[in-house]
C-alpha positions in Angstrom: 0.0 0.0 0.0 1.4 3.4 -1.0 1.2 6.1 1.7 -0.8 9.2 0.8 0.7 12.6 0.9 -1.4 13.3 4.0 0.1 10.2 5.8 3.6 11.7 5.1 2.7 15.1 6.5 4.6 16.3 9.5 2.6 17.6 12.4 4.0 20.2 14.8 3.4 20.1 18.6 0.3 22.3 18.5 -1.3 20.0 16.0 -0.4 16.9 18.0 -1.8 18.5 21.2 -5.1 19.4 19.4 -5.5 15.9 17.9 -4.7 13.9 21.0 -5.9 16.2 23.7 -2.6 15.8 25.6 -0.5 18.5 27.0 3.2 19.0 26.0 4.6 17.4 29.2 2.4 14.3 28.8 3.5 13.9 25.2 7.2 14.0 26.1 6.8 11.8 29.1 4.9 9.2 27.0 7.6 9.4 24.4 10.2 8.8 27.1 8.2 5.8 28.3 7.9 4.4 24.8 4.1 4.6 24.5 3.9 7.5 22.2 5.4 8.0 18.7 8.9 9.6 18.6 9.3 13.0 17.1 11.5 13.6 14.1 14.0 16.5 13.9 13.2 19.2 11.4 16.2 21.3 12.1 17.7 23.2 14.9 15.2 23.5 17.7 12.3 22.2 15.6 10.6 18.8 15.8 7.5 17.3 14.4 5.6 14.0 14.3 4.7 11.9 11.2 0.9 12.2 10.7 0.7 8.4 10.0 2.3 7.7 13.4 -0.1 9.9 15.3 -3.1 8.5 13.5 -1.9 4.9 14.2 -1.5 5.8 17.9 -5.0 7.3 18.0 -6.5 4.2 16.3 -4.7 1.9 18.8 -6.0 3.9 21.7 -9.5 3.7 20.4 -9.3 0.0 20.0 -7.8 -0.6 23.4 -4.4 -1.6 22.0 -1.0 -0.5 22.9 1.2 1.4 20.5 
């Protein structure tokens, strides 16, 4: 299956917070604990998350699965 352009999009922190309902500290703590997708470096002092990873995490949470 070929990923769509939307799946390859990079979401910034504000977008991730809005989609997940989590605060910044929760996102980073869950990343540290290995239960939230890792961010990707976009450059000096800039990170983002792959949209497909965030969507997969949301679907897993909805279905009671672990990421």
